[in-house]
Biopython code that builds the backbone (N, CA, C, O; Angstrom):
import numpy as np
from Bio.PDB.StructureBuilder import StructureBuilder

atoms = [
    (1, "MET", "N", (91.125, 128.727, 89.593)),
    (1, "MET", "CA", (92.271, 128.339, 90.387)),
    (1, "MET", "C", (92.474, 126.830, 90.229)),
    (1, "MET", "O", (91.527, 126.066, 90.419)),
    (2, "PRO", "N", (93.683, 126.386, 89.885)),
    (2, "PRO", "CA", (93.924, 124.960, 89.691)),
    (2, "PRO", "C", (93.901, 124.201, 91.016)),
    (2, "PRO", "O", (94.184, 124.761, 92.075)),
    (3, "GLY", "N", (93.560, 122.921, 90.934)),
    (3, "GLY", "CA", (93.555, 122.065, 92.115)),
    (3, "GLY", "C", (94.969, 121.725, 92.554)),
    (3, "GLY", "O", (95.943, 122.183, 91.957)),
    (4, "ILE", "N", (95.073, 120.926, 93.593)),
    (4, "ILE", "CA", (96.391, 120.593, 94.135)),
    (4, "ILE", "C", (97.058, 119.455, 93.378)),
    (4, "ILE", "O", (98.236, 119.177, 93.602)),
    (5, "GLY", "N", (96.343, 118.805, 92.504)),
    (5, "GLY", "CA", (96.917, 117.720, 91.724)),
    (5, "GLY", "C", (96.549, 116.358, 92.280)),
    (5, "GLY", "O", (96.379, 116.183, 93.486)),
    (6, "LYS", "N", (96.432, 115.401, 91.379)),
    (6, "LYS", "CA", (96.005, 114.058, 91.762)),
    (6, "LYS", "C", (96.996, 113.391, 92.715)),
    (6, "LYS", "O", (96.584, 112.775, 93.698)),
    (7, "LYS", "N", (98.282, 113.506, 92.439)),
    (7, "LYS", "CA", (99.281, 112.854, 93.286)),
    (7, "LYS", "C", (99.217, 113.386, 94.721)),
    (7, "LYS", "O", (99.269, 112.615, 95.680)),
    (8, "ALA", "N", (99.103, 114.706, 94.856)),
    (8, "ALA", "CA", (99.020, 115.307, 96.185)),
    (8, "ALA", "C", (97.727, 114.904, 96.888)),
    (8, "ALA", "O", (97.744, 114.571, 98.073)),
    (9, "MET", "N", (96.607, 114.933, 96.166)),
    (9, "MET", "CA", (95.334, 114.575, 96.783)),
    (9, "MET", "C", (95.307, 113.103, 97.167)),
    (9, "MET", "O", (94.756, 112.755, 98.212)),
    (10, "ASP", "N", (95.886, 112.232, 96.352)),
    (10, "ASP", "CA", (95.961, 110.812, 96.705)),
    (10, "ASP", "C", (96.749, 110.617, 97.997)),
    (10, "ASP", "O", (96.384, 109.779, 98.822)),
    (11, "ALA", "N", (97.821, 111.379, 98.179)),
    (11, "ALA", "CA", (98.612, 111.283, 99.407)),
    (11, "ALA", "C", (97.789, 111.723, 100.616)),
    (11, "ALA", "O", (97.845, 111.099, 101.676)),
    (12, "VAL", "N", (97.030, 112.796, 100.448)),
    (12, "VAL", "CA", (96.171, 113.278, 101.534)),
    (12, "VAL", "C", (95.125, 112.222, 101.893)),
    (12, "VAL", "O", (94.918, 111.919, 103.068)),
    (13, "LEU", "N", (94.480, 111.672, 100.890)),
    (13, "LEU", "CA", (93.421, 110.689, 101.140)),
    (13, "LEU", "C", (93.967, 109.379, 101.697)),
    (13, "LEU", "O", (93.228, 108.631, 102.337)),
    (14, "ALA", "N", (95.235, 109.089, 101.468)),
    (14, "ALA", "CA", (95.841, 107.873, 102.009)),
    (14, "ALA", "C", (95.901, 107.905, 103.537)),
    (14, "ALA", "O", (96.063, 106.863, 104.173)),
    (15, "VAL", "N", (95.773, 109.079, 104.120)),
    (15, "VAL", "CA", (95.759, 109.180, 105.579)),
    (15, "VAL", "C", (94.576, 108.395, 106.143)),
    (15, "VAL", "O", (94.640, 107.908, 107.272)),
    (16, "THR", "N", (93.510, 108.270, 105.377)),
    (16, "THR", "CA", (92.362, 107.474, 105.819)),
    (16, "THR", "C", (92.785, 106.044, 106.127)),
    (16, "THR", "O", (92.272, 105.437, 107.067)),
    (17, "ASP", "N", (93.712, 105.499, 105.346)),
    (17, "ASP", "CA", (94.207, 104.149, 105.624)),
    (17, "ASP", "C", (94.888, 104.090, 106.984)),
    (17, "ASP", "O", (94.725, 103.118, 107.720)),
    (18, "GLU", "N", (95.647, 105.125, 107.318)),
    (18, "GLU", "CA", (96.277, 105.179, 108.637)),
    (18, "GLU", "C", (95.219, 105.257, 109.731)),
    (18, "GLU", "O", (95.327, 104.592, 110.761)),
    (19, "LEU", "N", (94.201, 106.070, 109.500)),
    (19, "LEU", "CA", (93.144, 106.227, 110.497)),
    (19, "LEU", "C", (92.344, 104.943, 110.684)),
    (19, "LEU", "O", (91.841, 104.686, 111.778)),
    (20, "MET", "N", (92.219, 104.136, 109.637)),
    (20, "MET", "CA", (91.461, 102.879, 109.746)),
    (20, "MET", "C", (92.041, 101.963, 110.819)),
    (20, "MET", "O", (91.304, 101.191, 111.433)),
    (21, "SER", "N", (93.338, 102.036, 111.049)),
    (21, "SER", "CA", (93.941, 101.196, 112.085)),
    (21, "SER", "C", (93.558, 101.659, 113.487)),
    (21, "SER", "O", (93.819, 100.959, 114.465)),
    (22, "CYS", "N", (92.943, 102.829, 113.587)),
    (22, "CYS", "CA", (92.535, 103.393, 114.880)),
    (22, "CYS", "C", (91.033, 103.265, 115.135)),
    (22, "CYS", "O", (90.553, 103.692, 116.185)),
    (23, "VAL", "N", (90.284, 102.686, 114.199)),
    (23, "VAL", "CA", (88.824, 102.595, 114.321)),
    (23, "VAL", "C", (88.450, 101.793, 115.561)),
    (23, "VAL", "O", (89.030, 100.746, 115.848)),
    (24, "ARG", "N", (87.459, 102.317, 116.292)),
    (24, "ARG", "CA", (86.947, 101.639, 117.489)),
    (24, "ARG", "C", (85.429, 101.651, 117.450)),
    (24, "ARG", "O", (84.809, 102.455, 116.754)),
    (25, "GLU", "N", (84.855, 100.746, 118.207)),
    (25, "GLU", "CA", (83.395, 100.670, 118.342)),
    (25, "GLU", "C", (82.909, 101.446, 119.562)),
    (25, "GLU", "O", (81.823, 102.026, 119.539)),
    (26, "ASP", "N", (83.704, 101.459, 120.621)),
    (26, "ASP", "CA", (83.272, 102.049, 121.886)),
    (26, "ASP", "C", (84.167, 103.221, 122.273)),
    (26, "ASP", "O", (85.375, 103.213, 122.039)),
    (27, "PHE", "N", (83.540, 104.220, 122.870)),
    (27, "PHE", "CA", (84.250, 105.407, 123.320)),
    (27, "PHE", "C", (83.735, 105.783, 124.702)),
    (27, "PHE", "O", (82.638, 105.392, 125.101)),
    (28, "GLU", "N", (84.538, 106.538, 125.416)),
    (28, "GLU", "CA", (84.135, 107.036, 126.725)),
    (28, "GLU", "C", (83.050, 108.101, 126.544)),
    (28, "GLU", "O", (83.008, 108.771, 125.512)),
    (29, "PRO", "N", (82.172, 108.263, 127.544)),
    (29, "PRO", "CA", (81.180, 109.334, 127.456)),
    (29, "PRO", "C", (81.877, 110.688, 127.258)),
    (29, "PRO", "O", (82.870, 110.988, 127.921)),
    (30, "ASN", "N", (81.357, 111.473, 126.366)),
    (30, "ASN", "CA", (81.866, 112.812, 126.054)),
    (30, "ASN", "C", (83.260, 112.821, 125.436)),
    (30, "ASN", "O", (83.879, 113.879, 125.324)),
    (31, "GLU", "N", (83.764, 111.645, 125.031)),
    (31, "GLU", "CA", (85.052, 111.594, 124.339)),
    (31, "GLU", "C", (84.856, 112.104, 122.914)),
    (31, "GLU", "O", (83.909, 111.708, 122.234)),
    (32, "GLY", "N", (85.737, 112.970, 122.470)),
    (32, "GLY", "CA", (85.652, 113.465, 121.105)),
    (32, "GLY", "C", (85.976, 112.360, 120.116)),
    (32, "GLY", "O", (86.940, 111.616, 120.299)),
    (33, "VAL", "N", (85.168, 112.253, 119.069)),
    (33, "VAL", "CA", (85.411, 111.254, 118.027)),
    (33, "VAL", "C", (85.197, 111.894, 116.656)),
    (33, "VAL", "O", (84.505, 112.904, 116.530)),
    (34, "TYR", "N", (85.798, 111.291, 115.640)),
    (34, "TYR", "CA", (85.639, 111.731, 114.261)),
    (34, "TYR", "C", (85.180, 110.567, 113.404)),
    (34, "TYR", "O", (85.686, 109.453, 113.535)),
    (35, "ARG", "N", (84.225, 110.825, 112.533)),
    (35, "ARG", "CA", (83.813, 109.832, 111.539)),
    (35, "ARG", "C", (84.771, 109.956, 110.366)),
    (35, "ARG", "O", (84.992, 111.053, 109.855)),
    (36, "ILE", "N", (85.342, 108.829, 109.936)),
    (36, "ILE", "CA", (86.354, 108.911, 108.884)),
    (36, "ILE", "C", (85.855, 108.465, 107.520)),
    (36, "ILE", "O", (86.582, 108.565, 106.532)),
    (37, "ASN", "N", (84.624, 107.974, 107.453)),
    (37, "ASN", "CA", (84.091, 107.565, 106.148)),
    (37, "ASN", "C", (82.573, 107.482, 106.227)),
    (37, "ASN", "O", (81.979, 107.726, 107.277)),
    (38, "ASP", "N", (81.964, 107.140, 105.118)),
    (38, "ASP", "CA", (80.506, 107.058, 105.066)),
    (38, "ASP", "C", (79.961, 105.746, 105.615)),
    (38, "ASP", "O", (78.745, 105.577, 105.707)),
    (39, "ARG", "N", (80.840, 104.813, 105.981)),
    (39, "ARG", "CA", (80.400, 103.540, 106.576)),
    (39, "ARG", "C", (80.151, 103.669, 108.071)),
    (39, "ARG", "O", (79.647, 102.739, 108.702)),
    (40, "GLY", "N", (80.499, 104.810, 108.637)),
    (40, "GLY", "CA", (80.285, 105.007, 110.057)),
    (40, "GLY", "C", (81.431, 104.514, 110.911)),
    (40, "GLY", "O", (81.219, 104.118, 112.058)),
    (41, "ASP", "N", (82.648, 104.528, 110.376)),
    (41, "ASP", "CA", (83.826, 104.182, 111.168)),
    (41, "ASP", "C", (84.291, 105.429, 111.905)),
    (41, "ASP", "O", (84.408, 106.505, 111.319)),
    (42, "TYR", "N", (84.558, 105.269, 113.212)),
    (42, "TYR", "CA", (84.941, 106.390, 114.052)),
    (42, "TYR", "C", (86.288, 106.147, 114.713)),
    (42, "TYR", "O", (86.651, 105.013, 115.025)),
    (43, "VAL", "N", (87.026, 107.244, 114.920)),
    (43, "VAL", "CA", (88.287, 107.212, 115.658)),
    (43, "VAL", "C", (88.215, 108.269, 116.750)),
    (43, "VAL", "O", (87.456, 109.232, 116.647)),
    (44, "SER", "N", (89.006, 108.080, 117.789)),
    (44, "SER", "CA", (89.019, 109.068, 118.867)),
    (44, "SER", "C", (89.692, 110.356, 118.396)),
    (44, "SER", "O", (90.499, 110.356, 117.467)),
    (45, "GLU", "N", (89.342, 111.429, 119.051)),
    (45, "GLU", "CA", (89.957, 112.719, 118.736)),
    (45, "GLU", "C", (91.468, 112.651, 118.939)),
    (45, "GLU", "O", (92.231, 113.230, 118.165)),
    (46, "GLU", "N", (91.892, 111.946, 119.974)),
    (46, "GLU", "CA", (93.327, 111.809, 120.246)),
    (46, "GLU", "C", (94.039, 111.085, 119.102)),
    (46, "GLU", "O", (95.096, 111.527, 118.650)),
    (47, "ASP", "N", (93.460, 109.970, 118.631)),
    (47, "ASP", "CA", (94.059, 109.247, 117.507)),
    (47, "ASP", "C", (94.056, 110.104, 116.246)),
    (47, "ASP", "O", (95.039, 110.129, 115.505)),
    (48, "TRP", "N", (92.958, 110.802, 116.004)),
    (48, "TRP", "CA", (92.837, 111.694, 114.846)),
    (48, "TRP", "C", (93.980, 112.707, 114.840)),
    (48, "TRP", "O", (94.667, 112.875, 113.832)),
    (49, "GLU", "N", (94.175, 113.377, 115.974)),
    (49, "GLU", "CA", (95.209, 114.402, 116.060)),
    (49, "GLU", "C", (96.609, 113.810, 115.933)),
    (49, "GLU", "O", (97.490, 114.425, 115.332)),
    (50, "THR", "N", (96.820, 112.621, 116.494)),
    (50, "THR", "CA", (98.123, 111.961, 116.407)),
    (50, "THR", "C", (98.471, 111.614, 114.968)),
    (50, "THR", "O", (99.595, 111.853, 114.527)),
    (51, "VAL", "N", (97.521, 111.055, 114.236)),
    (51, "VAL", "CA", (97.772, 110.685, 112.840)),
    (51, "VAL", "C", (98.031, 111.927, 111.995)),
    (51, "VAL", "O", (99.006, 111.970, 111.244)),
    (52, "TRP", "N", (97.174, 112.935, 112.107)),
    (52, "TRP", "CA", (97.343, 114.130, 111.275)),
    (52, "TRP", "C", (98.603, 114.906, 111.640)),
    (52, "TRP", "O", (99.138, 115.620, 110.791)),
    (53, "ALA", "N", (99.091, 114.794, 112.863)),
    (53, "ALA", "CA", (100.308, 115.501, 113.282)),
    (53, "ALA", "C", (101.535, 115.042, 112.502)),
    (53, "ALA", "O", (102.544, 115.746, 112.461)),
    (54, "ASN", "N", (101.454, 113.872, 111.887)),
    (54, "ASN", "CA", (102.573, 113.332, 111.112)),
    (54, "ASN", "C", (102.588, 113.817, 109.665)),
    (54, "ASN", "O", (103.405, 113.356, 108.867)),
    (55, "HIS", "N", (101.704, 114.730, 109.324)),
    (55, "HIS", "CA", (101.562, 115.189, 107.942)),
    (55, "HIS", "C", (101.503, 116.713, 107.900)),
    (55, "HIS", "O", (101.255, 117.352, 108.923)),
    (56, "PRO", "N", (101.731, 117.304, 106.711)),
    (56, "PRO", "CA", (101.625, 118.766, 106.603)),
    (56, "PRO", "C", (100.252, 119.257, 107.087)),
    (56, "PRO", "O", (99.230, 118.617, 106.842)),
    (57, "ALA", "N", (100.251, 120.382, 107.766)),
    (57, "ALA", "CA", (99.021, 120.896, 108.383)),
    (57, "ALA", "C", (97.887, 121.096, 107.380)),
    (57, "ALA", "O", (96.728, 120.870, 107.725)),
    (58, "TRP", "N", (98.186, 121.511, 106.154)),
    (58, "TRP", "CA", (97.135, 121.789, 105.173)),
    (58, "TRP", "C", (96.441, 120.525, 104.687)),
    (58, "TRP", "O", (95.331, 120.600, 104.159)),
    (59, "TRP", "N", (97.078, 119.355, 104.855)),
    (59, "TRP", "CA", (96.470, 118.106, 104.381)),
    (59, "TRP", "C", (95.120, 117.853, 105.033)),
    (59, "TRP", "O", (94.186, 117.401, 104.370)),
    (60, "GLN", "N", (95.008, 118.141, 106.323)),
    (60, "GLN", "CA", (93.750, 117.873, 107.021)),
    (60, "GLN", "C", (92.612, 118.667, 106.400)),
    (60, "GLN", "O", (91.517, 118.135, 106.219)),
    (61, "ASP", "N", (92.848, 119.920, 106.073)),
    (61, "ASP", "CA", (91.805, 120.731, 105.438)),
    (61, "ASP", "C", (91.469, 120.213, 104.048)),
    (61, "ASP", "O", (90.306, 120.233, 103.645)),
    (62, "ALA", "N", (92.469, 119.750, 103.314)),
    (62, "ALA", "CA", (92.240, 119.236, 101.962)),
    (62, "ALA", "C", (91.464, 117.928, 101.980)),
    (62, "ALA", "O", (90.683, 117.657, 101.067)),
    (63, "GLY", "N", (91.669, 117.122, 103.001)),
    (63, "GLY", "CA", (91.038, 115.807, 103.057)),
    (63, "GLY", "C", (89.701, 115.762, 103.750)),
    (63, "GLY", "O", (89.026, 114.733, 103.711)),
    (64, "CYS", "N", (89.297, 116.842, 104.382)),
    (64, "CYS", "CA", (88.064, 116.862, 105.170)),
    (64, "CYS", "C", (87.081, 117.845, 104.574)),
    (64, "CYS", "O", (87.208, 119.057, 104.749)),
    (65, "SER", "N", (86.111, 117.316, 103.875)),
    (65, "SER", "CA", (85.140, 118.179, 103.214)),
    (65, "SER", "C", (83.755, 118.000, 103.814)),
    (65, "SER", "O", (83.276, 116.871, 103.919)),
    (66, "PRO", "N", (83.097, 119.094, 104.214)),
    (66, "PRO", "CA", (81.740, 118.981, 104.742)),
    (66, "PRO", "C", (80.768, 118.396, 103.728)),
    (66, "PRO", "O", (79.721, 117.874, 104.111)),
    (67, "THR", "N", (81.095, 118.473, 102.441)),
    (67, "THR", "CA", (80.180, 117.955, 101.430)),
    (67, "THR", "C", (80.284, 116.446, 101.261)),
    (67, "THR", "O", (79.383, 115.834, 100.688)),
    (68, "THR", "N", (81.367, 115.828, 101.749)),
    (68, "THR", "CA", (81.514, 114.383, 101.593)),
    (68, "THR", "C", (80.875, 113.617, 102.737)),
    (68, "THR", "O", (80.614, 112.420, 102.623)),
    (69, "GLY", "N", (80.621, 114.315, 103.846)),
    (69, "GLY", "CA", (80.065, 113.632, 105.002)),
    (69, "GLY", "C", (81.109, 112.893, 105.802)),
    (69, "GLY", "O", (80.761, 112.168, 106.734)),
    (70, "SER", "N", (82.363, 113.049, 105.476)),
    (70, "SER", "CA", (83.428, 112.347, 106.181)),
    (70, "SER", "C", (84.223, 113.304, 107.047)),
    (70, "SER", "O", (84.308, 114.500, 106.771)),
    (71, "SER", "N", (84.792, 112.758, 108.081)),
    (71, "SER", "CA", (85.718, 113.472, 108.943)),
    (71, "SER", "C", (85.075, 114.637, 109.681)),
    (71, "SER", "O", (85.672, 115.705, 109.810)),
    (72, "HIS", "N", (83.881, 114.432, 110.154)),
    (72, "HIS", "CA", (83.210, 115.441, 110.958)),
    (72, "HIS", "C", (83.267, 115.031, 112.419)),
    (72, "HIS", "O", (83.067, 113.859, 112.739)),
    (73, "PRO", "N", (83.538, 115.981, 113.315)),
    (73, "PRO", "CA", (83.581, 115.629, 114.726)),
    (73, "PRO", "C", (82.212, 115.223, 115.255)),
    (73, "PRO", "O", (81.189, 115.766, 114.838)),
    (74, "ARG", "N", (82.202, 114.272, 116.168)),
    (74, "ARG", "CA", (80.974, 113.864, 116.849)),
    (74, "ARG", "C", (81.314, 113.794, 118.322)),
    (74, "ARG", "O", (82.182, 113.019, 118.722)),
    (75, "THR", "N", (80.651, 114.585, 119.123)),
    (75, "THR", "CA", (80.930, 114.564, 120.557)),
    (75, "THR", "C", (79.693, 114.192, 121.317)),
    (75, "THR", "O", (79.721, 114.119, 122.546)),
]
sb = StructureBuilder()
sb.init_structure("model")
sb.init_model(0)
sb.init_chain("A")
sb.init_seg("    ")
for serial, (resi, resn, name, xyz) in enumerate(atoms, 1):
    if name == "N":
        sb.init_residue(resn, " ", resi, " ")
    sb.init_atom(name, np.array(xyz, "f"), 0.0, 1.0, " ", f" {name:<3s}", serial, name[0])
structure = sb.get_structure()
């Protein structure tokens, strides 16, 4: 099965740049957060959902791989 293509995947991965503007150091107790990269940058669940809501629904699945260690929820 062919992949989605470099141009499409680059667009999906560019969402990380949008998420970088939401990175925070501190969160409320029990606040849902997502790690967006291997450097340990985290965004709130609310910011995560807001950013991804501006893009096609399938992009989130394409950009979040359990094998990369990125974009996993941490609660």
